[in-house]
N, C-alpha and C positions, 0 to 999 in steps of 0.2 A: 434457416434455422429449424430443427425438428420440435415438435411439440414437448418431445421431454428434455433437451435441450433448454429451450424457455423457461419451462418448468424450473428447472435446475437453477437457471439464471435467475428467476424472479426470487428465489428463496435466497439466493446468495446475494442478492440488493437488500433482500429483507435484515438478512443477518450482520450487514454492515452497517448499516445504518443504527441497528441495536446498540454498538459495539460506543461508539463515542458522538456528542452531539451537542448542538449550542445549547446554553440556558440563557432567557433574556433576563440580563441586569444583575444577578445575584441579589436581588433583595432593592434595585435601584427601584424610586416612584416615581420616574420621569423615565417615560418610552417616546423615543422621537420613532416618526415615520421612517419605513423603510420600501424598496422597493423590492422586487423577488422574482425569478424567473426559474423554472424548473424545467428539466429535458431529460430524456433516456439516453446517454452517449455512455462508450465502451463498458456495455454489456451491464449499465449501473445506472443509479439516478443521480442524477447530478443536478446541486441546488446552489442561487448564487444569491445574496443579497446586499444590496447596498444601501448605506443609511442616506436616505432620502434629502436632496435639496431642488424644492419645486422649480427654482430659477433656472436647476440643468438638467430638469428632466428629459431633456429631449437629448442632452449630449450622453446623459446616461444610457439611455433608450440605444442611443447610436453605439457605443461602448460595447454594449450587450452584443449587439450582430458582430462585431469584429471577434470578442472573444469566443461564441458559439461555433463562427467559422472555423476558429483556430483549433478549438476543441474537437470539432467534427475530422478537421483533417489529419489530427495528431491519432484519434481513433481509429481511422481508416487506415495507415500506413503502419500501426504500431500494434494492431490487432492480431493475434493469432489465429483470428478464424476467417480473416477476408483473405482472400485468394488471389490476390491484385495488390497487397499491401504489400511494406518491406520486408518484414517478418516472415510473411508468407513465401515469399521469392527467396530469401536466404535458406530458408528450410527445404524447400524446393530445388535448391541449386546444386545439390550434389557437392562436389569440391570444387566449385568454381567460383570465381570472385562475382558479386553482385554488388553493381551500386546503387547506395540507398540513400535517402535525402541526410542532408545533415544534422537535423535533428536525432534521427534514427541514429547516426553515427554516433552522435554527442552521447547520448542515451545508452549504448551499448557499451562506451567510453567509461561513464560513469562506471555502471554496472559492474564491468573489471575490477573498479577501484572500489565498491563495497564489499567486493568479494576476497581484495586483498586485506581492507580492513577488518573483515571479520573472521579470518581462515578459512573462506568458503561455506561460511553457515548462508551467506545468500548467495544467490548463483541462478543465473536467469535460464542457466540448461539443463536446471533440474527437470524436465518436462520428461524424459525415459523413464527416469524414476517412477512420476506421477503415476505415467500410463501404465508400467509395471505393478502399480499396487492397484491400481484400477483395475487390472484385467483379473490379479489374484481375489479380488471382492468378489467379482463376476464369477468366477470359481471355487469360489469361497474354500482357497485355498492358500495358504502363504508362502510367498515366492521362495524359493530354495536358494541359499547361499552364493552360489554358483550363478543363479540367474542374477542377482544383485551384482557382484561382482562382474559379470560380463556388462550389463547396463551403466556402471560405474565408470566403464572407460569410456562411455561416451558423454560422460558428466563435467565439470569444470571449465572456466575460465579459459584455458590455454586451450580449447578446441574451437575456439574462435579468434580469428588472425582478423585485426583491424589493419588494413593496407591503405595506402596514398590513395588522395581525389573521394575519400569516403566509400570506399570498395572494403567489402566484407568476405571473408572465406571460412567454413566450416571444414576444420581437418580431420574428422571424424563421420563417416556417412550415416551414423547413425544419432548424431549430435541434434537436437532441435531447440530454438532459443523460443522463450516466451518472455515477453517485458510484461506480463501482467503485474507482476509484483515492484513494479518501478514506474513502468508509464505515466498510471493515473496522479504519480505524484509531479511526476515533472507535467503534465497538464495542469495541475493545479497551480505550478509555479508560472507558468505561461501565463495562466489567465490574469494571474495577478501583476504579473509585468505589465501586460495591456493596459488594465485598468490604471494603474497608476502612471503610465504614458498618458493617458487621456486627463490625470490629475485627478483622479478618485481614488481618494485613499483609506477610506472608512467602507471595508467591504466583509463578506464572509464568503466563502467556498468550500462546496463539499462534494466531491468526486467520489462518492460510494465508501463513505468514512475517511480520504485522506483529507484532511481540514487545513485551512489557510486564513487567517483572520488578520484584517489590513487596519492599523488604527484602532483607534478605541470603537466601542460598539455604540450603537444607536443611541444609549443612554449615557454614553460622553465616558465611559470606563471601560476598564480590561474585559474583553471579551472573555466569559464563563463555558468550559467545555466540560459537560458531564461526560464521564466512564463508567459504562454499565456494569453492573457486578456480576460475575463469570456462574455463579450459582443462581443467581433469579434477574433476567435482564430488565424485570419489571422496577428493579431499586438501580440507585447511583452508589458504587463503591468510592468514589473519588470526585472534587471538581477543582478545575486547572484557571488559572486565571491568565490570560496570553495578550498581548500586544504582536503584531507584526512577526507573528509564529505559526509554525506548521506542526498541528496534533496530529497523530495517526495510531491508530490500534489495531493491530492483528489477534486474532481471537481464534479458540480451537474448541469452543463450547457447544458448537450447534453442527461442525462439519466434522465427518470422520469417514473412516470405512470399517466396514464388520466384518470381519471373517472368522470362522469358528465359531462366531456368538461371543468374540472380543472385538471390543471398539479400538481403533487405530485411529492417530491423527492424523489429516490430512496435511499435515506439515509435514513435508520431509526432508531430512538431516542430508545436504547433499554429500559429505563428508563420508557418512556409514550407510548410505543407502536405507536406513530403519526409518520410521516417523518417531518423531519426538516426542517424550509422553508425559512430560511434567509440567510444563508452562500451559496456563489456561487463557491468557493475554498477556500480551505485551504493548506498552504504549511508550512513544517516542515523540519529544518537542525538540523542536531544531529551527533553524532560520527558515529553512529551504523543504518543499513537501519533498521533491526526490528523494532525500535523505531519510526523512523520518519513514517514509514506505519501505524504503529497503530496508531499513535499521529495525523496525519494528517486525519483520519478517523474521530477520537475522537474531534477533533476541529471544523469540519463541523456539530457535533451534539451540542457543548455546545455554541456556538456562536463566535460573535465578542469579545467582552467585555469579558465575562467571560474565553473564550478561551485562551484569551492574559494572563490575569491576573496569570492565572493557568501556564503558560511557562512563565514568568517573575519571577514566584516565585520559580523556580525551579533553580534558583541559576547559571546561565549562562550556562546551560547543554543543553539547547535547544532553537533555534528561530524559530519564524514562523511569517508569514503573512496571516490574514484572512482576504477573500474578502467578504463583505457583503452588497446584494443589500438594496436598499432604495425605500420608498414607490413613490418616485419620478419616478423610474427608473433609476436611477443614482447608483454608488457603494460607498461605504465608505472602505477604507485601514484600517485593525487594524495591525501593527508591533510592535511588543513586540524588546526590548531594545535591548536584543542582534541581532536580525535580522537586526539593520541599520548598523550593525557593518562589514555585508556580501554585504551590496547595492554595486553594481557598480559604481564605480565615472569614469565619462569621463575626 
C-alpha cells in the first residue's frame, strides 16, 4: 500500500472510531475487570473486550486466538485490495465464473437481499460510481449525465450472478464488487459466534465502528453506546443501551469530494449515480452486525423520512436514528419507533 493510501486509511480509521463507542457503565459505581485486545485488520482498528473471569483467563486467551485467525481469513478473502482474495479474483475474472469461499458467497447473497430490501440503496457494485466521482474530484469537474448513465449500467445486483457450488459470475465487464459496506459486519458476527461457542457471553466487539455487544457489560448492566454529534464530534448526541445487539453508525461529516469548491458526500446513491446530500449520519440497531452495517449505509441514501418509514415497517426487527442537516444549518433527528426503546434514560 502506498503512503498516500495508508494516510487515507488512517483518517478513515479515526473517523469510524469517532461515530460510536462504548461508555463504561452509564453511571454504575461498580466496574468489573475486563480483558482487551486490539489489532489492525480489514483496513481499520479492531478492538475486542471480554468481561474477565480470572479462573477462565487461559480459555479466554485461547478464544481470542481463534477469533483473530477467523477475522484475518475474512479480511484476506473479502478485501477489495488483496489481489489474491475472493473479491479481487471476481473483479479480475471478466465474464467467467469464479469459485469463492462459502462465506464470501453467503455475504454476496446477503448483499443481494439487502439491496432488494432497500430498493437498491445498498449495493456492493457501487464501486464504478465511486471511481467516477474520485476521478471527477481529481479533474475538478463534475461528471456529465452521459458518464453517470454509462457507469450506472455496470451498477446493480443483477450484474452479479450467483451460480451453483459457490461460483460467482459478473455479467458486465465494467462491474466491480466491493464488500467494504458489509464484510466488517459479517466479521463482527463471526467473532460473536466463536466467543459464544466457547461459552463466553459477555463481550464488546468493534470492527471500525461496527459494534456488537454480548450479554451484560462488565458492571452487570446493558452496554451503553455513545453516538457522536455530527456537528461536533467531541460531543455525544445520544446514548443507547443494548444487550446482545449490534450498533453501527455511518456518517458523512468528515469524508467528501470537493469539486468546483462544493463539497459532495462520499456516499453515492447507487440508483441515481449522484452523492446523497442530506443525511449526516445514520445509526442502526439489530440482532446482527451484517444487517446494521448494510442498512446504516442504505439509510444515508434513503434519507430521514423514507429511511425511518422503512425501518418502522420491519416489525420491530431493526431500530434507527437518522440525522439530517437542515438548510438553516441545524439538524433534525429521525427516530424509528423501536429506537426509542433503546435510548438511555438517566
